[in-house]
C-alpha positions in Angstrom: -3.2 9.9 -49.5 0.6 9.3 -49.6 2.1 5.9 -49.4 5.3 7.1 -47.5 5.0 5.7 -43.8 4.9 7.7 -40.6 6.9 6.4 -38.1 6.3 6.5 -34.5 8.6 6.0 -31.5 8.3 4.7 -28.3 11.0 6.2 -25.8 10.0 4.8 -22.7 12.9 2.2 -22.0 11.9 1.3 -18.2 12.0 -2.4 -16.9 9.6 -3.8 -16.7 8.6 -3.3 -19.9 4.9 -1.0 -19.9 2.9 -1.3 -23.1 2.6 2.0 -24.7 -1.2 1.9 -24.7 -1.5 5.5 -26.2 0.7 4.3 -28.8 -1.4 1.4 -29.6 -4.7 3.5 -29.9 -2.6 6.0 -32.0 -1.4 3.6 -34.5 -4.8 1.8 -34.8 -6.6 5.2 -35.8 -3.9 6.1 -38.3 -4.3 2.8 -39.8 -8.3 3.3 -40.0 -7.7 6.6 -41.9 -5.5 4.6 -44.7 -2.1 5.4 -43.3 1.2 3.6 -43.4 2.4 3.6 -40.0 5.6 2.2 -38.5 6.5 1.3 -35.3 10.0 1.8 -33.9 9.9 0.4 -30.3 13.1 1.4 -28.4 12.1 -0.4 -25.4 13.2 -3.7 -26.6 16.6 -2.2 -27.8 19.9 -2.2 -26.2 21.3 0.4 -28.3 18.7 2.9 -29.9 21.6 4.3 -32.4 21.6 0.9 -34.0 17.6 0.5 -34.2 17.4 4.0 -35.8 20.2 3.1 -37.9 18.7 -0.2 -39.3 15.2 1.5 -39.6 16.6 4.6 -41.9 19.0 2.1 -43.8 15.7 0.8 -45.4 13.3 3.5 -45.2 12.7 7.1 -45.6 9.2 8.7 -43.6 6.8 11.6 -43.9 7.4 12.5 -40.4 8.3 11.2 -37.1 6.1 10.9 -34.2 7.8 10.7 -30.3 5.9 9.7 -27.4 7.0 10.9 -23.7 5.2 8.8 -21.5 7.0 10.1 -18.5 9.5 13.0 -17.6 10.9 11.6 -14.5 10.1 8.5 -12.2 8.6 10.9 -9.5 10.8 9.4 -6.9 12.6 11.5 -4.5 15.3 9.3 -3.8 16.4 8.7 -7.2 15.1 11.7 -9.2 15.7 9.9 -12.8 15.1 12.5 -15.1 13.8 10.9 -18.4 14.1 13.8 -20.9 18.1 14.0 -21.5 18.0 10.7 -23.0 15.1 11.5 -24.8 16.6 14.9 -26.4 20.0 12.2 -27.2 17.8 10.6 -29.1 15.7 13.2 -31.1 19.7 14.7 -31.6 20.6 11.3 -33.5 17.3 11.0 -35.2 18.3 14.4 -36.9 21.7 13.3 -38.4 19.3 10.7 -40.2 16.3 12.7 -41.3 15.2 16.6 -42.1 11.5 15.5 -41.6 9.2 16.9 -39.0 9.5 15.5 -35.5 6.4 15.5 -33.7 6.1 15.2 -29.6 3.0 13.8 -28.0 2.0 11.7 -25.2 0.7 12.2 -21.6 4.4 13.2 -20.0 4.8 15.8 -22.9 1.1 17.2 -22.3 2.2 18.2 -18.8 4.7 20.8 -20.2 4.8 20.9 -24.2 6.6 24.0 -24.8 9.4 23.4 -22.5 9.9 20.3 -23.2 10.1 21.3 -27.3 12.3 24.0 -26.2 14.6 21.4 -24.6 14.4 19.0 -27.5 15.0 21.6 -30.0 12.1 20.7 -32.0 9.2 22.9 -33.6 6.0 20.9 -33.3 4.1 18.7 -30.6 0.6 17.7 -29.7 -1.1 18.4 -26.4 -3.7 16.1 -25.5 -5.2 13.6 -27.5 -3.7 13.0 -30.7 -5.9 10.5 -32.4 -7.7 12.7 -34.6 -5.4 15.9 -34.7 -2.2 13.7 -35.7 -4.3 12.6 -39.0 -5.2 16.0 -39.7 -1.5 17.5 -39.2 -0.2 14.5 -41.5 -2.5 15.2 -44.0 -1.4 18.9 -44.3 2.0 18.2 -43.9 2.0 15.8 -47.0 0.3 18.5 -49.1 2.2 21.3 -47.8 -0.9 23.3 -46.0 -0.8 25.4 -42.9 -1.3 23.8 -40.0 -1.3 26.2 -37.4 -5.1 26.4 -36.7 -5.3 22.4 -35.6 -6.5 21.9 -31.7 -4.4 21.1 -29.4 -1.2 21.7 -31.3 2.2 23.6 -30.0 4.7 25.0 -32.5 7.3 27.4 -32.9 7.1 31.1 -33.9 9.4 33.6 -33.5 10.2 34.5 -29.6 8.9 31.5 -28.4 5.9 29.1 -28.9 2.6 29.3 -29.6 -0.2 26.2 -27.8 -3.7 26.0 -29.5 -6.3 24.8 -26.8 -6.8 21.3 -27.0 -10.3 19.6 -28.3 -10.6 16.1 -26.6 -12.3 13.6 -29.2 -15.2 11.2 -28.4 -13.4 8.0 -27.0 -15.7 6.0 -28.2 -14.2 6.5 -31.8 -11.3 4.4 -30.5 -11.2 0.8 -32.2 -12.1 -1.4 -29.4 -12.1 -4.8 -31.5 -8.1 -4.3 -32.8 -5.1 -3.8 -30.3 -2.4 -5.2 -32.9 -0.2 -2.1 -33.5 2.0 -2.9 -30.7 3.2 -6.6 -29.6 0.8 -6.4 -26.7 1.8 -10.3 -26.3 5.6 -9.6 -26.0 5.0 -6.8 -23.7 2.3 -9.4 -21.7 5.9 -11.6 -21.4 8.0 -9.1 -20.3 6.0 -6.7 -18.4 3.5 -9.0 -16.8 0.4 -7.4 -17.3 -1.9 -5.8 -20.3 -3.4 -2.2 -20.2 -6.6 -0.6 -21.1 -8.4 2.6 -20.6 -12.2 3.0 -19.8 -11.8 6.6 -19.7 -9.8 10.1 -19.7 -9.4 13.0 -17.7 -10.1 13.6 -14.0 -12.3 16.4 -12.4 -10.4 15.8 -8.7 -9.2 18.5 -7.4 -5.7 17.0 -5.8 -3.3 19.9 -5.3 -0.8 18.1 -6.9 -2.0 15.9 -9.8 -1.1 16.5 -13.2 -3.5 14.2 -15.1 -6.0 17.2 -15.1 -3.4 19.4 -16.8 -2.4 16.6 -19.5 -5.9 14.8 -20.2 -8.3 17.6 -19.1 -10.6 17.9 -16.1 -13.8 16.6 -17.9 -14.1 12.9 -17.4 -14.8 11.4 -21.0 -16.5 7.8 -20.6 -16.1 5.3 -23.1 -18.9 2.8 -23.4 -18.7 -0.5 -21.4 -19.4 -2.4 -24.3 -16.3 -1.0 -26.3 -14.3 -1.6 -23.1 -15.0 -5.2 -22.8 -14.6 -5.5 -26.4 -11.2 -4.8 -26.3 -10.6 -6.9 -23.5 -12.2 -9.7 -25.8 -9.1 -8.2 -28.6 -6.5 -9.1 -25.8 -7.8 -12.2 -24.5 -7.3 -13.2 -28.2 -3.7 -12.6 -28.3 -3.3 -14.5 -25.0 -3.2 -11.3 -22.8 -5.3 -12.5 -19.7 -4.0 -10.2 -16.6 -5.2 -6.5 -17.1 -4.6 -2.9 -15.7 -6.9 -0.6 -16.0 -5.3 2.6 -16.3 -7.8 5.2 -15.6 -6.8 7.6 -12.7 -10.0 6.3 -10.8 -11.5 3.3 -12.0 -14.4 3.8 -9.7 -15.0 7.4 -10.8 -17.6 7.5 -11.5 -18.8 4.5 -9.9 -22.2 3.8 -11.7 -19.5 3.6 -15.3 -17.3 1.0 -12.9 -20.4 -0.9 -12.1 -21.6 -1.0 -15.8 -18.3 -2.0 -17.2 -17.9 -4.8 -14.5 -21.6 -5.9 -15.5 -20.5 -6.1 -19.2 -17.9 -8.7 -18.6 -19.9 -10.7 -16.5 -23.0 -10.5 -19.5 -20.3 -11.4 -21.9 -18.8 -14.4 -19.6 -15.4 -13.3 -19.8 -15.2 -13.0 -16.0 -13.6 -16.2 -15.1 -11.2 -15.7 -18.1 -9.4 -12.5 -16.9 -7.7 -11.3 -13.6 -7.4 -7.9 -13.4 -6.2 -4.8 -11.2 -7.1 -0.7 -10.8 -6.3 2.5 -9.4 -9.3 3.4 -7.4 -10.5 6.4 -5.0 -11.1 5.2 -1.3 -14.6 7.3 -2.1 -17.1 6.1 -3.2 -16.7 2.5 -3.2 -19.8 0.6 -2.5 -20.5 -2.8 -1.3 -22.4 -3.5 -4.8 -19.3 -2.4 -6.5 -16.9 -4.4 -4.3 -19.3 -7.5 -5.1 -18.9 -6.9 -8.9 -15.3 -6.1 -8.8 -14.3 -9.7 -7.0 -16.9 -11.7 -9.4 -15.6 -10.0 -12.5 -11.7 -11.2 -11.4 -10.0 -8.1 -9.4 -7.2 -9.6 -8.3 -5.9 -6.2 -6.3 -7.2 -2.6 -6.3 -4.4 0.0 -5.5 -6.3 3.0 -3.5 -4.7 6.5 -3.5 -5.2 7.1 0.1 -2.4 9.7 0.7 -2.8 10.4 4.4 -5.0 9.3 7.3 -5.1 12.8 8.8 -8.1 15.0 8.4 -6.4 18.4 7.9 -3.6 17.0 5.5 -6.2 15.4 3.4 -8.3 18.6 3.1 -4.8 20.3 2.3 -3.9 17.7 -0.4 -7.5 18.6 -2.1 -9.1 15.2 -1.1 -12.8 14.7 -0.5 -12.6 11.7 2.2 -11.5 11.0 5.6 -11.0 8.2 7.8 -14.6 6.9 7.4 -14.2 6.4 3.7 -11.0 4.5 4.3 -12.0 2.4 6.9 -15.3 1.4 4.7 -13.3 0.5 1.6 -11.0 -1.5 3.7 -13.6 -3.4 5.4 -15.5 -4.2 2.0 -12.2 -5.3 0.7 -11.7 -7.7 3.6 -15.2 -9.0 3.3 -14.8 -9.8 -0.1 -11.4 -10.9 -0.1 -10.1 -8.3 -2.5 -6.2 -7.7 -2.2 -5.7 -4.2 -1.5 -3.0 -1.7 -1.3 -3.6 1.7 0.4 -0.8 4.3 -1.2 0.2 7.0 0.9 1.8 10.3 0.0 3.6 11.8 3.0 5.1 15.4 3.4 2.4 17.6 1.7 1.3 20.8 3.3 1.0 21.2 6.6 2.6 17.5 7.8 4.1 16.8 10.7 5.5 13.9 12.7 2.2 13.7 14.4 -0.1 13.5 11.2 2.3 10.8 9.9 2.1 8.8 13.2 -1.8 9.3 12.9 -1.4 7.9 9.2 0.7 4.9 10.0 -1.5 3.8 13.0 -4.7 4.0 10.6 -3.1 1.7 8.1 -2.5 -0.7 11.0 -6.0 -0.5 12.1 -7.3 -0.9 8.7 -5.0 -4.2 7.8 -4.5 -3.4 3.9 -2.5 -6.3 2.5 0.2 -3.9 1.5 1.2 0.1 2.2 2.8 1.9 -0.1 4.8 5.1 1.4 6.0 7.6 -0.7 7.7 10.7 0.9 7.7 13.8 -1.0 5.3 15.3 -3.4 6.5 15.9 -7.0 5.6 19.5 -8.0 4.1 20.3 -11.9 3.5 23.7 -13.2 -0.1 24.2 -13.4 -1.3 22.5 -10.4 -2.5 24.3 -7.1 0.5 23.1 -5.3 2.6 24.5 -8.1 1.0 27.8 -7.9 1.5 27.6 -4.2 5.4 27.4 -4.0 5.5 30.3 -6.6 3.2 32.5 -4.6 5.6 31.6 -1.7 8.6 33.2 -4.0 12.4 32.8 -3.8 11.9 28.7 -4.4 16.0 28.8 -3.3 14.9 29.7 0.0 12.0 27.3 0.7 12.8 25.0 3.4 9.9 23.0 2.1 11.3 21.8 -1.0 14.3 19.4 -2.4 15.3 18.2 -5.7 16.4 20.8 -8.6 15.4 24.1 -6.9 18.0 26.6 -8.3 17.1 28.1 -11.6 13.8 25.5 -12.0 11.0 27.9 -11.4 9.0 25.8 -13.9 9.7 22.5 -12.3 10.7 21.4 -15.2 13.0 19.0 -13.5 11.9 17.2 -10.4 11.5 19.0 -7.1 9.8 17.8 -4.6 7.5 19.3 -1.7 8.2 17.6 2.1 7.0 19.9 5.0 10.0 21.3 7.0 7.7 20.8 9.7 8.5 17.1 9.9 12.4 18.0 10.9 15.6 16.8 10.1 15.9 12.8 9.2 12.2 11.9 8.4 13.2 8.6 6.9 14.4 7.6 10.0 11.3 8.6 11.9 9.1 6.6 9.7 11.1 3.4 9.7 10.6 3.6 13.4 6.8 3.8 13.2 6.5 1.2 11.0 9.1 -0.9 12.9 9.5 -4.5 11.1 6.0 -4.3 9.7 6.4 -6.1 6.3 3.6 -5.2 4.8 4.6 -1.4 4.3 6.7 -0.6 1.1 9.0 1.8 2.5 12.6 2.9 1.0 15.3 4.4 3.0 18.0 6.4 1.9 20.2 3.7 2.6 18.3 0.6 1.5 16.2 1.4 -1.6 15.6 -2.2 -2.3 12.6 -2.6 -0.3 10.7 0.3 -2.0 8.7 -0.3 -5.0 10.1 2.1 -7.5 8.8 0.3 -10.6 11.8 1.9 -12.4 14.4 -0.2 -13.5 13.6 -3.2 -10.9 15.2 -5.9 -11.4 13.3 -8.1 -8.8 10.1 -7.5 -10.8 12.1 -8.2 -14.2 13.3 -11.6 -12.8 10.0 -12.4 -11.3 7.8 -11.6 -14.4 10.3 -14.2 -16.5 9.3 -16.7 -13.6 5.6 -16.4 -15.0 4.7 -13.8 -12.2 1.9 -11.7 -13.6 -0.5 -8.7 -12.3 0.2 -5.5 -11.0 3.8 -5.1 -9.6 2.9 -4.0 -5.9 1.0 -7.2 -5.8 3.9 -9.4 -7.5 6.4 -7.6 -4.8 3.9 -8.6 -2.2 3.5 -12.3 -3.3 7.5 -12.4 -3.6 7.8 -11.1 0.0 5.0 -13.5 1.3 6.9 -16.3 -0.2 10.6 -15.7 0.6 9.4 -15.5 4.4 
């Protein structure tokens, strides 16, 4: 085993600071296999060039791994594209070293070949990296061929080859250690810790890139190991958590088992936590268990309130399930937000009105309103748009439309049936209801885009903790 360090770099510089969970798992996995792994965390560096200079003035490396968590902020009004800065970071690294630079991460795994081409790099890993990366580093150190490794994307003459990923057993993740990154600092500056109970998603949402990046098979971690990890973070004085699963309650039996394990360990009174959930299934038993175990809030991906639009979006629930979920949250005192995704195929002003009326009827604590659906290659929505042809003439599209048939840069679907000035129309429907997080083109301060959100940064400095939508909710309530 080489004693030369492998350097991993976190390029996610969004604020508030979001802990790079994948890097934490990856660093622990490589360390357990005997590698020396260094972390250069650019989240906390005002000048990435200086941080790189300082590191390479003292150290040479075997190779460099760069994680790409997000390609953009998925937000129509800002369309903040992160890859240009990452490309500049790569260019600067190349002036310091000629070792292999390997890309990975969820954002990378959505469109690996295009990101490698854009960054002028040759190697990346699509999907889980905890096992494949150690094999790749071993072969790099020994000068052996590595092109047969699963999930590897590599340059050949004329383009790239992408090997199918092999998703590994998540129970191999070290659950007793979460020490590779500075979780305490991320908690202090980001307001919450994070953890996974599963990877992959078998839902059929037409817009979601999670199955593209993580696979369509849901892979579960044992509840015992999940709670081991919670205890490890508690030892680091991190006691507010966000479960980063696509949907915590899918499958529901696993979510119940995690809650029951929390209770059996007796840590339910020591933690506060949040999760993303689907409106269905959401049983009374699960609601009760979540409340008992310290659940402070749930963000439900409701998307819409119209039966046909939900069907168009690939969702498998309707109004009855949405109403039932709201009823149970009210009964058990669980703070909850319903997240809307307006503007998808078939959306009209009438369906938007129906959705807003349903939100008022169900009375969630907050309603997130997102207008425009980010399109990704490999999704059903992306395929539908390509089949329609001539993107430049497609009246349903906004964003970087010309010369962007692979949706590399942000492109958004907004049904042309909504007509002109949809933001004013939605504003009129919402009126002065403070429960709605809704951003207009003229007043983006009222939205809940978490990218570069100084309101959240300042609130966390003052001691606020938890999911960002709930911090904004509490700030709004207290400032009345």
